[in-house]
Backbone as CSV, one residue per row, in Angstrom:
resi,resn,N_x,N_y,N_z,CA_x,CA_y,CA_z,C_x,C_y,C_z
1,MET,0.532,-0.672,-0.439,-0.298,0.296,0.017,1.107,1.025,0.140
2,LYS,2.066,1.333,0.465,3.057,2.584,0.931,3.605,2.417,-0.505
3,LYS,3.666,1.414,-1.344,4.303,1.817,-3.068,3.691,2.684,-3.906
4,LEU,1.963,2.087,-3.107,1.178,2.422,-4.670,1.144,4.131,-3.919
5,ILE,0.888,4.522,-2.905,0.809,5.937,-2.415,1.598,6.821,-2.798
6,THR,3.038,5.660,-2.452,4.426,6.681,-3.289,4.332,6.877,-4.581
7,LEU,3.886,6.020,-5.936,3.853,5.680,-6.603,3.411,6.949,-7.371
8,LEU,1.663,7.130,-7.179,0.989,8.248,-7.304,1.276,9.196,-6.844
9,PHE,2.128,10.174,-5.479,2.246,11.516,-5.338,3.337,11.350,-6.245
10,VAL,4.862,10.526,-7.177,5.460,11.173,-7.915,4.658,11.208,-9.090
11,PHE,4.176,10.938,-9.814,2.688,10.332,-11.231,2.031,12.078,-10.510
12,SER,1.721,11.883,-9.817,1.056,13.352,-9.204,2.202,14.893,-9.365
13,ALA,2.903,14.393,-8.909,4.314,15.717,-9.033,4.628,15.866,-10.205
14,PHE,5.016,14.421,-10.995,5.380,14.832,-12.409,4.358,15.891,-13.565
15,THR,2.930,15.119,-13.076,1.535,15.722,-14.295,1.921,17.857,-13.525
16,SER,1.896,17.885,-12.422,1.604,18.707,-11.950,2.784,20.022,-12.760
17,ASN,4.100,19.271,-12.822,5.596,20.090,-13.163,5.416,20.272,-14.540
18,ALA,4.928,18.948,-15.351,4.077,19.362,-16.686,3.479,19.970,-17.399
19,GLN,2.138,20.382,-16.551,1.724,21.401,-16.628,2.093,22.562,-16.302
20,ARG,2.633,23.158,-15.485,3.395,24.204,-15.399,4.256,24.518,-15.599
21,THR,4.775,23.514,-17.012,5.692,23.832,-17.965,5.364,24.495,-19.348
22,MET,4.377,23.136,-19.344,3.293,24.458,-20.790,2.796,25.131,-20.728
23,PHE,1.905,25.799,-19.274,1.654,26.636,-18.827,2.644,28.003,-19.470
24,THR,3.950,27.666,-18.604,4.492,28.823,-18.836,4.971,29.040,-20.562
25,SER,5.523,28.005,-20.661,5.718,27.866,-22.409,4.990,28.941,-23.394
26,GLN,3.613,28.369,-22.719,2.549,28.990,-24.065,2.807,30.944,-23.584
27,ASN,3.001,31.249,-21.694,2.653,32.242,-21.100,4.422,33.141,-22.389
28,ASN,5.181,33.002,-22.328,5.822,33.335,-23.006,6.087,33.254,-24.754
29,TYR,5.601,33.045,-25.332,5.090,32.583,-26.672,5.003,34.193,-27.275
30,VAL,5.990,34.594,-28.134,5.882,35.823,-29.247,5.240,35.194,-30.426
31,ALA,4.045,36.066,-30.486,3.772,36.347,-31.976,4.761,36.989,-32.927
32,PRO,5.115,35.976,-34.587,5.903,36.319,-35.583,5.329,38.290,-36.200
33,PRO,6.001,39.000,-35.638,5.619,40.236,-36.557,4.763,40.426,-37.603
34,SER,4.122,41.300,-38.057,3.101,41.857,-38.564,2.996,43.116,-39.006
35,PRO,2.548,43.213,-40.613,2.881,45.028,-41.297,2.808,45.873,-40.607
36,PRO,2.474,47.287,-41.050,2.411,48.218,-39.563,0.776,48.406,-40.440
37,VAL,0.137,49.255,-38.869,-1.451,49.740,-39.639,-1.502,51.399,-39.702
38,LEU,-1.803,51.779,-40.564,-1.530,53.416,-40.742,-2.869,53.780,-41.516
39,VAL,-3.104,55.461,-41.336,-4.336,56.058,-41.980,-3.032,57.129,-42.648
40,THR,-4.019,57.755,-43.866,-3.592,59.099,-44.293,-4.363,60.163,-43.906
41,THR,-3.833,61.130,-42.920,-4.458,62.158,-42.908,-4.957,63.281,-43.836
42,ALA,-5.707,64.110,-44.053,-6.555,65.136,-44.871,-5.375,65.607,-45.475
43,VAL,-5.896,66.108,-46.870,-4.826,67.278,-47.398,-5.726,68.838,-46.597
44,THR,-4.495,69.737,-46.058,-4.867,70.604,-46.199,-3.924,72.337,-46.377
45,ALA,-4.397,73.092,-45.878,-3.094,74.282,-46.449,-2.558,73.886,-47.761
46,ILE,-4.123,74.087,-48.738,-3.508,73.673,-50.483,-3.971,75.518,-50.913
47,THR,-2.726,74.904,-51.624,-2.456,76.499,-52.545,-2.093,76.020,-53.850
48,GLY,-2.076,76.815,-54.861,-1.651,76.917,-56.210,-0.717,75.593,-57.033
49,THR,0.315,75.609,-55.261,1.684,74.781,-55.812,1.768,73.916,-54.109
50,THR,1.824,73.974,-53.335,1.928,73.363,-51.985,0.729,72.784,-51.344
51,ALA,1.428,71.478,-50.294,0.035,71.894,-49.839,0.523,70.834,-48.590
52,THR,-0.036,70.517,-47.869,0.111,69.440,-46.362,-0.672,68.392,-46.274
53,SER,-0.125,67.245,-45.768,-1.071,66.219,-45.698,0.353,65.080,-44.954
54,GLY,-0.201,63.777,-44.680,0.752,63.320,-43.335,-0.302,61.399,-43.334
55,GLY,0.239,61.685,-42.054,-0.112,60.204,-41.485,-0.252,59.673,-40.247
56,THR,-1.015,58.845,-39.618,-1.128,58.435,-38.498,-0.889,56.941,-38.519
57,ILE,0.943,56.158,-37.860,0.895,55.261,-37.901,0.420,54.145,-36.231
58,THR,-0.693,53.356,-36.045,-1.141,52.990,-35.012,-0.573,52.272,-34.212
59,ALA,-0.050,51.269,-35.133,0.546,50.185,-34.685,1.711,50.249,-35.663
60,ASP,3.047,49.335,-34.734,3.765,48.741,-35.791,3.967,47.329,-36.380
61,GLY,3.079,46.555,-35.917,3.046,45.460,-36.203,4.449,44.271,-34.942
62,GLY,4.573,44.893,-34.416,5.720,43.941,-33.687,7.054,44.403,-33.718
63,ALA,7.476,45.382,-34.996,8.727,45.129,-35.745,9.147,46.970,-35.741
64,THR,9.922,47.545,-35.478,10.411,48.631,-35.626,9.958,49.583,-36.528
65,VAL,9.275,50.653,-36.990,8.871,51.316,-38.179,9.708,52.227,-38.785
66,THR,10.877,51.514,-39.399,11.417,52.255,-40.243,11.735,53.901,-41.256
67,SER,10.330,53.727,-41.612,10.773,54.789,-42.786,9.341,55.265,-42.795
68,ARG,8.832,55.944,-42.737,7.454,56.775,-43.046,7.160,57.661,-43.976
69,GLY,5.996,58.279,-44.429,6.158,59.016,-45.479,4.782,59.259,-46.080
70,LEU,5.163,60.355,-47.814,4.021,60.478,-48.375,4.320,59.532,-49.484
71,VAL,3.565,59.002,-50.736,3.644,59.261,-52.336,2.574,59.734,-52.643
72,TRP,2.827,60.515,-53.734,1.989,60.852,-54.769,2.117,60.928,-56.230
73,GLY,0.773,61.317,-56.797,1.227,61.483,-58.312,-0.550,62.607,-59.034
74,THR,-0.480,62.525,-60.273,-1.830,62.785,-60.378,-2.735,61.593,-61.133
75,SER,-2.438,60.520,-60.898,-3.575,59.395,-60.945,-3.483,58.203,-59.806
76,PRO,-4.799,57.804,-59.527,-5.164,56.926,-58.649,-4.312,56.017,-58.472
77,GLY,-3.699,55.715,-57.169,-2.732,54.743,-57.647,-0.949,55.231,-57.536
78,ALA,-1.020,56.080,-57.746,0.384,56.560,-58.329,1.605,56.794,-57.480
79,SER,2.894,56.809,-57.428,3.584,57.211,-56.426,4.669,57.914,-57.061
80,THR,4.876,58.793,-58.223,5.616,59.293,-58.955,6.378,60.195,-57.658
81,PHE,5.673,60.617,-57.170,6.778,61.583,-56.131,6.378,60.599,-55.027
82,SER,7.116,61.140,-54.024,7.379,60.745,-52.622,8.227,61.462,-51.893
83,SER,7.708,61.648,-50.314,8.804,62.126,-48.945,8.762,61.044,-47.706
84,THR,9.623,61.300,-47.297,9.964,60.351,-45.779,9.690,61.386,-45.162
85,SER,9.381,61.233,-44.016,9.134,61.779,-42.362,9.276,61.059,-41.133
86,GLY,10.720,61.304,-41.363,11.123,59.633,-39.586,10.757,58.225,-39.569
87,ALA,10.657,57.991,-38.267,10.451,56.534,-38.538,9.311,56.755,-36.863
88,GLY,8.987,55.474,-36.856,8.697,54.758,-35.238,6.422,55.072,-35.256
89,ILE,6.082,55.023,-34.736,4.529,55.303,-35.003,4.200,56.392,-34.419
90,GLY,2.981,56.715,-34.443,2.229,58.002,-34.193,2.217,58.822,-35.527
91,THR,2.465,60.498,-35.104,1.631,61.235,-36.747,2.683,61.520,-37.645
92,PHE,2.761,62.295,-38.665,4.121,63.062,-38.681,2.759,63.600,-40.229
93,SER,3.455,64.403,-40.182,3.119,65.835,-41.225,4.188,66.175,-42.650
94,THR,3.311,66.507,-43.999,4.662,66.389,-44.290,4.501,67.189,-45.538
95,ASN,4.922,68.402,-46.267,4.589,69.304,-47.236,4.878,68.869,-48.483
96,LEU,3.857,69.962,-49.500,4.195,69.065,-50.534,3.915,70.113,-51.530
97,THR,5.132,69.934,-52.196,5.711,71.396,-53.327,6.065,70.796,-54.696
98,GLY,6.436,71.988,-54.943,6.047,71.847,-56.599,5.182,71.542,-57.130
99,LEU,3.702,71.865,-56.772,2.872,71.286,-57.572,2.404,72.104,-58.591
100,ASN,1.485,71.155,-59.096,0.921,71.970,-60.584,-0.424,72.944,-60.207
101,ILE,-0.631,74.025,-60.765,-1.662,74.792,-59.944,-3.070,74.524,-61.201
102,SER,-4.787,74.306,-60.640,-5.695,73.332,-60.948,-5.193,72.020,-60.978
103,THR,-4.708,71.307,-60.829,-4.550,69.614,-60.879,-5.494,68.867,-60.029
104,THR,-5.411,68.080,-59.905,-6.294,67.119,-59.012,-4.586,65.970,-58.691
105,TYR,-4.414,65.871,-57.075,-3.060,65.201,-56.961,-4.122,63.930,-55.964
106,TYR,-3.264,63.053,-55.734,-4.086,61.549,-55.373,-2.502,61.635,-54.358
107,VAL,-2.676,61.104,-53.162,-1.840,60.908,-52.060,-2.096,59.772,-50.773
108,ARG,-1.167,58.755,-51.122,-1.293,58.417,-49.313,-0.158,57.919,-48.600
109,ALA,-0.338,57.379,-47.419,1.079,57.898,-46.297,0.809,55.962,-46.726
110,PHE,2.920,56.077,-46.357,3.401,54.842,-46.252,3.967,54.570,-45.015
111,ALA,4.429,53.250,-44.569,5.059,52.852,-43.927,5.486,51.443,-43.621
112,THR,6.796,51.893,-43.462,7.966,50.219,-43.862,8.335,49.830,-42.395
113,ASN,8.045,48.535,-41.766,8.592,47.918,-40.781,9.642,46.241,-41.669
114,SER,10.251,45.932,-41.304,10.841,44.522,-41.509,9.492,43.270,-41.743
115,VAL,8.692,43.508,-42.251,7.827,42.601,-42.946,7.471,43.259,-44.378
116,ALA,6.788,44.405,-44.051,6.400,45.191,-45.504,6.068,46.612,-45.038
117,THR,5.810,47.009,-46.214,5.363,48.565,-46.405,4.429,48.794,-46.557
118,VAL,3.752,49.271,-46.315,2.345,49.205,-46.366,1.221,50.515,-46.858
119,TYR,0.530,50.958,-47.188,-0.194,52.203,-47.383,-1.349,52.420,-47.048
120,GLY,-2.158,53.771,-46.789,-2.890,54.094,-45.808,-4.136,54.318,-47.463
121,ALA,-5.363,54.540,-46.610,-6.310,54.744,-47.621,-5.617,56.412,-48.656
122,GLU,-5.950,55.947,-49.903,-6.139,56.917,-50.973,-6.584,58.267,-50.558
123,VAL,-6.148,59.738,-50.447,-7.264,60.620,-50.588,-6.794,61.655,-51.829
124,SER,-7.600,62.489,-51.881,-7.098,63.633,-53.161,-7.802,64.835,-53.218
125,PHE,-6.936,65.910,-54.067,-7.399,66.691,-53.350,-6.797,67.730,-55.011
126,THR,-7.117,68.920,-55.036,-7.587,69.429,-56.351,-6.734,71.213,-55.789
127,THR,-5.330,71.473,-56.483,-4.536,72.777,-55.883,-5.340,73.260,-56.858
128,ILE,-4.979,74.981,-56.185,-6.773,76.048,-56.612,-5.880,77.005,-57.388
129,THR,-6.371,78.086,-58.300,-6.229,78.220,-59.277,-5.304,79.771,-58.301
130,PRO,-4.662,80.312,-58.267,-4.244,82.073,-57.651,-5.199,82.918,-58.702
131,PRO,-5.536,83.792,-57.697,-5.998,85.001,-59.208,-4.823,85.702,-59.763
132,PRO,-5.284,86.777,-60.512,-4.553,87.324,-61.549,-3.888,88.226,-61.011
133,PRO,-2.701,88.428,-61.005,-1.792,89.099,-60.525,-2.157,91.112,-60.766
134,ALA,-2.592,91.941,-60.227,-3.224,92.660,-60.088,-2.188,94.729,-59.900
135,ALA,-2.456,95.582,-60.545,-1.809,96.543,-60.237,-2.024,96.995,-58.808
136,GLY,-0.944,97.630,-58.340,-0.547,98.074,-56.979,-0.195,96.348,-56.120
137,ASP,-0.393,94.843,-56.764,-0.107,93.710,-55.855,2.100,93.844,-55.951
138,SER,2.651,92.821,-54.618,4.380,93.527,-54.826,3.971,91.965,-55.115
139,TYR,5.183,91.939,-56.787,5.182,90.779,-57.467,7.100,91.057,-57.906
140,GLY,7.797,89.703,-58.280,8.125,90.089,-59.124,9.599,90.776,-58.586
141,GLY,9.922,91.110,-57.435,10.891,91.862,-57.313,10.582,93.312,-56.608
142,GLY,9.094,93.869,-57.087,8.878,95.154,-56.860,7.210,95.301,-56.844
143,LYS,6.762,96.189,-57.397,4.820,96.726,-57.359,4.337,96.499,-58.855
144,ILE,4.113,95.984,-59.104,3.003,95.971,-60.657,2.898,97.217,-60.794
145,PHE,2.858,98.128,-61.720,2.069,99.493,-61.787,1.375,99.556,-63.210
146,TYR,1.555,99.108,-64.075,0.517,98.508,-64.925,0.610,96.452,-65.647
147,ILE,-0.857,96.632,-65.876,-1.262,95.437,-66.991,-1.411,95.477,-68.208
148,PHE,-0.569,95.152,-69.334,-0.823,95.308,-71.402,-2.367,95.154,-71.256
149,GLN,-2.930,95.545,-72.173,-4.225,95.992,-72.649,-4.039,95.767,-73.970
150,PRO,-5.586,95.117,-74.488,-5.058,94.890,-76.456,-4.471,95.897,-77.073
151,GLY,-3.617,95.224,-77.160,-2.550,96.515,-78.454,-1.837,96.735,-77.915
152,ASP,-1.419,96.873,-76.637,0.050,96.962,-75.953,0.764,95.804,-76.548
153,PRO,2.384,96.539,-76.083,3.330,95.217,-77.440,3.115,94.822,-76.032
154,GLY,3.290,93.090,-75.862,3.212,92.491,-74.785,2.708,91.589,-74.123
155,TYR,0.776,92.530,-74.666,0.147,91.871,-74.574,-0.445,90.569,-74.743
156,VAL,-0.601,89.496,-74.609,-1.268,87.853,-74.694,-2.664,87.576,-74.447
157,ALA,-3.224,87.541,-75.020,-5.446,87.140,-74.763,-4.563,85.578,-74.076
158,GLY,-5.592,85.550,-72.792,-5.592,84.815,-71.763,-4.448,84.811,-70.751
159,GLN,-3.683,85.454,-70.893,-2.397,85.433,-69.876,-2.231,87.321,-69.273
160,TYR,-1.680,87.054,-68.058,-1.248,88.309,-67.658,0.281,88.960,-67.573
161,HIS,0.237,89.866,-68.579,1.794,91.103,-68.357,1.470,91.996,-67.971
162,GLY,2.640,92.972,-67.561,2.945,94.068,-67.300,4.213,94.502,-67.098
163,LEU,4.064,95.790,-66.521,5.119,96.631,-65.947,5.160,96.544,-64.113
164,ILE,6.371,96.208,-64.201,6.734,96.163,-61.998,7.033,97.515,-62.165
165,ALA,7.295,97.781,-61.451,8.544,99.167,-60.868,9.308,98.699,-59.665
166,ALA,10.617,98.755,-59.245,11.052,98.945,-58.408,10.512,100.188,-57.093
167,THR,11.069,99.521,-55.837,10.056,100.179,-54.907,10.733,101.123,-53.906
168,SER,12.262,101.558,-55.058,13.164,102.568,-54.159,13.634,103.009,-55.336
169,ASP,14.002,104.492,-55.371,15.005,104.932,-56.371,16.333,104.363,-55.984
170,THR,16.960,104.531,-57.686,18.205,104.515,-57.299,19.607,105.194,-57.417
171,GLN,20.365,105.364,-56.504,21.368,105.696,-56.098,21.173,107.108,-56.180
172,GLY,20.264,107.620,-56.172,19.512,109.594,-56.053,20.293,109.512,-57.298
173,TYR,20.390,110.857,-57.569,20.078,112.244,-58.546,21.153,111.379,-59.376
174,ARG,21.676,111.176,-61.503,22.702,110.879,-61.677,21.892,111.452,-63.207
175,VAL,23.544,111.881,-64.394,23.479,112.682,-65.230,23.007,110.990,-66.248
176,PHE,21.981,111.262,-67.506,21.570,110.443,-68.376,23.187,109.956,-69.032
177,GLY,24.118,110.576,-69.272,25.066,109.715,-70.232,25.222,109.984,-71.304
178,CYS,26.328,110.458,-71.516,26.758,110.240,-73.346,26.514,111.351,-73.917
179,ARG,26.285,112.937,-73.843,25.896,113.476,-74.459,26.467,113.826,-75.807
180,GLY,25.673,114.066,-76.633,26.069,114.323,-77.883,26.153,112.684,-78.505
181,TRP,26.226,111.856,-78.403,26.229,110.589,-78.402,24.603,109.746,-78.659
182,PRO,24.719,109.826,-80.035,22.866,109.324,-80.205,23.185,107.697,-80.574
183,ALA,22.451,107.779,-79.460,22.441,106.187,-79.358,21.231,105.634,-80.004
184,GLY,20.290,106.235,-80.556,18.610,105.835,-80.804,17.923,104.848,-80.892
185,THR,17.286,105.615,-79.309,16.403,104.819,-78.800,15.346,105.331,-79.269
186,SER,14.067,104.694,-78.419,12.405,105.082,-79.111,11.547,105.087,-77.370
187,THR,10.563,106.547,-77.868,9.619,106.767,-76.195,8.646,105.747,-76.428
188,ALA,8.293,104.601,-77.294,6.785,103.467,-76.791,7.266,102.851,-76.079
189,LEU,5.431,102.083,-75.759,5.381,101.661,-74.608,6.621,100.891,-74.863
190,GLY,6.613,99.466,-74.388,7.682,98.545,-74.643,9.159,98.081,-75.300
191,THR,9.703,99.521,-75.498,10.862,99.643,-75.470,12.229,100.138,-74.377
192,GLY,11.593,100.134,-73.424,12.530,101.061,-72.408,13.407,100.083,-72.124
193,ALA,13.394,98.296,-72.276,14.925,96.874,-72.547,15.557,96.895,-73.248
194,ALA,15.345,97.488,-74.373,15.682,97.466,-75.112,16.830,99.090,-75.775
195,ASN,16.004,100.068,-75.482,16.884,101.158,-75.153,17.713,101.027,-74.422
196,THR,17.573,100.502,-73.318,18.421,100.324,-71.902,19.449,99.196,-72.196
197,THR,19.574,98.395,-73.035,20.617,97.492,-73.876,21.732,98.244,-73.990
198,THR,20.388,98.925,-75.585,21.755,100.107,-76.529,22.962,100.883,-75.305
199,LEU,21.826,102.104,-74.700,22.791,102.901,-74.079,23.738,102.237,-73.139
200,LEU,23.834,101.077,-72.715,25.088,100.542,-72.617,25.906,100.636,-73.382
201,GLY,26.135,100.587,-74.740,27.645,101.288,-75.607,28.090,102.460,-74.371
202,CYS,27.354,102.987,-74.485,27.983,104.694,-73.403,29.786,103.780,-72.683
203,SER,30.772,105.042,-72.946,31.402,104.180,-72.759,31.317,105.062,-70.766
204,GLU,30.917,105.488,-70.045,30.827,106.311,-68.835,30.162,105.498,-68.078
205,SER,30.732,106.145,-67.091,30.452,105.106,-65.955,29.057,106.393,-64.702
206,ASN,28.023,104.927,-64.471,26.954,105.537,-63.577,26.109,106.351,-64.217
207,PHE,26.128,106.107,-65.531,25.203,107.340,-66.280,23.665,106.178,-65.712
208,ALA,21.913,106.797,-65.748,21.431,106.156,-65.445,20.669,105.349,-65.890
209,ALA,20.852,105.106,-66.717,20.734,103.625,-68.060,21.425,102.459,-66.819
210,LYS,22.481,102.570,-67.041,23.563,101.734,-65.917,23.178,101.268,-65.130
211,LEU,22.895,102.428,-64.066,22.256,102.227,-62.748,20.779,101.339,-62.898
212,ALA,20.205,101.797,-63.785,18.894,100.720,-63.234,19.517,99.801,-63.787
213,ARG,19.950,99.079,-65.123,20.085,97.420,-65.267,21.052,96.661,-64.109
214,ALA,21.488,97.298,-63.133,22.309,97.060,-62.242,21.700,96.682,-61.081
215,VAL,20.644,97.196,-61.368,19.618,96.926,-59.962,19.271,95.468,-59.020
216,ARG,19.102,94.545,-58.944,19.093,93.499,-58.486,17.746,93.100,-57.646
217,ASP,17.094,93.452,-57.397,16.078,93.626,-56.360,15.114,92.444,-57.131
218,GLY,14.803,91.920,-55.817,14.316,89.757,-55.934,14.805,89.253,-57.042
219,GLY,16.034,89.358,-56.788,16.859,88.384,-57.181,16.733,88.608,-59.237
220,TYR,16.480,89.198,-59.497,16.332,89.538,-60.838,17.274,90.638,-61.309
221,THR,18.303,90.420,-62.876,18.910,90.529,-63.681,18.311,91.762,-65.183
222,ASP,17.194,91.774,-65.329,17.041,92.422,-66.037,15.852,93.987,-65.910
223,TRP,16.237,94.489,-64.703,15.731,95.824,-64.926,16.205,96.928,-65.772
224,TYR,15.406,97.630,-65.736,16.140,98.968,-66.883,15.510,100.427,-66.684
225,LEU,15.802,101.326,-67.537,15.316,102.189,-67.584,14.609,102.699,-68.483
226,PRO,12.611,102.661,-67.869,11.870,103.271,-68.736,11.698,104.494,-70.266
227,SER,11.393,103.615,-70.653,11.003,104.717,-71.987,10.282,106.166,-71.569
228,LYS,9.697,107.047,-72.495,9.132,108.240,-72.093,7.731,106.946,-71.609
229,ASP,7.001,106.379,-72.925,5.694,106.350,-72.142,5.870,104.913,-71.709
230,GLU,6.442,104.822,-70.867,6.265,103.561,-70.006,5.885,104.682,-68.723
231,LEU,7.166,105.433,-68.809,7.253,106.452,-67.508,5.996,107.052,-67.055
232,ASN,5.439,107.297,-67.966,4.601,107.948,-68.490,3.300,106.867,-67.047
233,LYS,3.597,105.472,-68.024,2.411,104.995,-67.398,2.862,105.028,-65.796
234,LEU,4.394,104.874,-65.375,4.807,105.002,-63.901,3.951,106.295,-63.114
235,TYR,4.129,106.916,-63.690,3.499,108.288,-62.852,1.963,108.195,-62.914
236,LEU,0.985,107.984,-63.639,-0.050,107.617,-63.818,-0.605,107.159,-62.683
237,ASN,0.133,105.776,-61.948,-0.006,104.936,-61.449,0.980,104.594,-60.047
238,ARG,1.616,106.163,-60.060,2.769,106.264,-58.860,2.030,105.922,-57.419
239,ASN,0.736,106.308,-56.973,0.774,106.018,-55.204,0.019,104.429,-55.484
240,LEU,0.317,103.422,-56.784,0.343,101.621,-56.184,1.651,101.186,-56.041
241,VAL,2.490,101.874,-56.510,3.663,101.914,-56.261,4.373,102.739,-54.928
242,GLY,4.734,104.153,-54.505,4.990,104.887,-53.720,6.251,105.042,-52.997
243,ASN,7.390,105.771,-52.253,8.393,105.891,-51.875,8.699,106.892,-53.483
244,PHE,8.141,107.842,-53.862,8.696,108.806,-54.962,9.182,109.722,-54.566
245,ILE,9.619,110.734,-55.109,10.330,112.380,-55.011,9.826,112.826,-55.656
246,ASP,9.073,114.124,-55.169,8.206,114.944,-56.365,9.651,115.906,-56.753
247,ASP,9.753,115.553,-57.459,10.542,115.748,-58.806,10.287,115.096,-60.289
248,LYS,11.918,115.441,-60.640,12.277,114.832,-61.797,12.840,113.366,-62.285
249,TYR,12.246,112.518,-62.730,12.903,111.161,-63.051,13.573,110.838,-64.986
250,TRP,14.308,110.383,-65.030,14.786,110.313,-65.958,14.096,109.122,-67.033
251,SER,13.576,109.319,-68.654,13.143,108.210,-69.519,14.561,107.603,-69.699
252,SER,14.681,106.400,-70.539,15.660,106.325,-71.304,15.622,106.096,-72.794
253,SER,14.519,107.576,-73.344,14.257,107.898,-74.933,14.724,109.370,-75.337
254,GLU,15.838,109.037,-76.072,16.521,110.337,-76.244,15.667,111.533,-76.688
255,SER,16.165,112.420,-76.847,15.409,113.553,-77.632,15.408,113.220,-79.353
256,SER,15.396,114.732,-79.596,15.971,114.590,-81.256,17.082,114.862,-81.915
257,ASN,17.469,116.014,-80.265,18.675,116.380,-80.130,19.497,114.934,-79.722
258,ALA,20.690,114.821,-79.686,21.389,114.513,-79.278,22.244,114.184,-77.857
259,ALA,22.104,115.552,-77.759,22.278,115.907,-76.293,21.490,116.110,-75.307
260,TYR,19.787,115.860,-75.820,18.992,115.765,-74.694,18.340,114.889,-74.699
261,SER,17.963,114.017,-73.266,16.270,113.363,-73.316,15.291,113.282,-72.132
262,TRP,14.536,112.725,-73.035,13.627,112.722,-71.948,13.434,113.032,-70.855
263,PHE,12.681,113.580,-69.901,12.058,113.314,-68.679,10.999,113.777,-68.047
264,GLN,10.759,112.758,-66.983,8.884,113.229,-66.639,9.229,114.083,-64.748
265,ARG,8.500,115.414,-64.754,8.204,115.709,-63.873,6.942,114.958,-62.792
266,PHE,7.365,114.689,-61.959,6.546,113.962,-60.552,5.420,114.835,-59.894
267,SER,5.696,116.290,-59.843,5.325,116.887,-59.338,3.990,117.761,-60.172
268,ASP,4.036,117.668,-61.483,2.576,117.632,-61.846,2.643,116.929,-63.434
269,GLY,3.591,115.628,-63.929,3.517,115.062,-64.751,3.633,115.246,-66.010
270,SER,4.363,116.818,-66.261,4.424,117.069,-67.112,5.534,116.360,-67.939
271,GLN,6.068,116.205,-69.205,6.918,115.533,-69.250,7.762,116.560,-70.381
272,ASP,9.721,116.375,-70.400,9.981,118.086,-71.115,10.993,116.685,-71.092
273,ALA,12.166,117.494,-72.544,13.539,117.127,-72.510,14.823,117.791,-71.707
274,ASP,15.482,117.271,-71.538,16.679,118.358,-71.090,18.394,117.943,-71.123
275,ASP,18.744,118.453,-70.786,20.635,118.716,-71.468,20.988,116.961,-70.325
276,LYS,21.339,115.743,-71.213,21.828,114.685,-70.643,22.772,114.605,-69.343
277,ASN,23.482,115.946,-69.187,24.570,116.370,-68.293,23.775,116.820,-66.801
278,ALA,21.991,116.822,-67.270,21.748,116.958,-65.771,21.251,115.824,-65.032
279,GLN,21.319,116.232,-63.681,21.389,115.082,-62.916,19.429,115.151,-62.921
280,LYS,19.176,113.768,-62.562,17.425,113.632,-62.293,17.451,112.314,-61.269
281,GLY,16.147,111.981,-60.871,15.935,110.861,-60.448,16.086,109.970,-61.544
282,ILE,16.056,108.026,-60.600,16.203,106.952,-61.583,15.111,105.709,-60.341
283,ARG,14.458,105.327,-61.090,13.576,104.207,-60.988,13.300,103.300,-62.048
284,ALA,13.954,102.102,-61.714,13.750,101.287,-62.431,12.437,100.388,-62.601
285,ILE,12.334,99.434,-63.837,11.572,99.085,-63.906,11.610,97.628,-64.618
286,ARG,10.618,96.483,-64.766,10.395,95.399,-65.897,9.967,95.234,-66.227
287,THR,9.654,93.654,-66.996,8.463,93.486,-67.561,8.391,92.093,-66.750
288,PHE,7.255,91.213,-66.889,6.898,90.246,-66.174,5.575,89.567,-66.829
């Protein structure tokens, strides 16, 4: 009887230990990693060329998210463009730049771990069409003072082009330069840039056209001295630009006398010709 009791005790102990071992083994079981779980966030701050989107990674699937970001393009499912935004779970945001105006784009967030790269649901948005530039707007390194009208040189139907003035004068009062040298300039609207290029053939230094062309406002290198007619447009719209002196400004247009060139009084708007060695104000303009 004692032997039977002893055997039963040993068997019971063995069974209990086996059950504990199995239970412990089950408690230590680790599931294999799976792909991340994420969503694509709504697109915001939409302009004609930029927007903002991102994603939220709610689970890494048991393996570290090593890369996350966005893919986008102009057709569903596209990944023409991509941008990364850090690693790990949580919410991230990315700026989309270089977009085209009035264009529909499709965006998906993505996340990558050691198992796979997965994508959130696709969202779409359309970039806006910005309003056309208008006189008085800050634009192209200065302020727009005239929009070309039908019949003007440079007018293109369905497009917006015109003239921009620098927002300050150039180096105070200066001479027109090269008295007696007939460069052969024009007075018409649309000729100031060509006039300025022609006048640069003058060998003198620090004269009006040369100083106007040297302006670099906004990083642009195509500034010039306005023609007689362009200078009049600037006078008529001077309040849209501002910061003018109540005095005389040179145009890039010579008069019929090679020793004289046209200028405009900003006190009363009158135009007249004066000796090229006279000193007057300079306001550079450019075409857009």
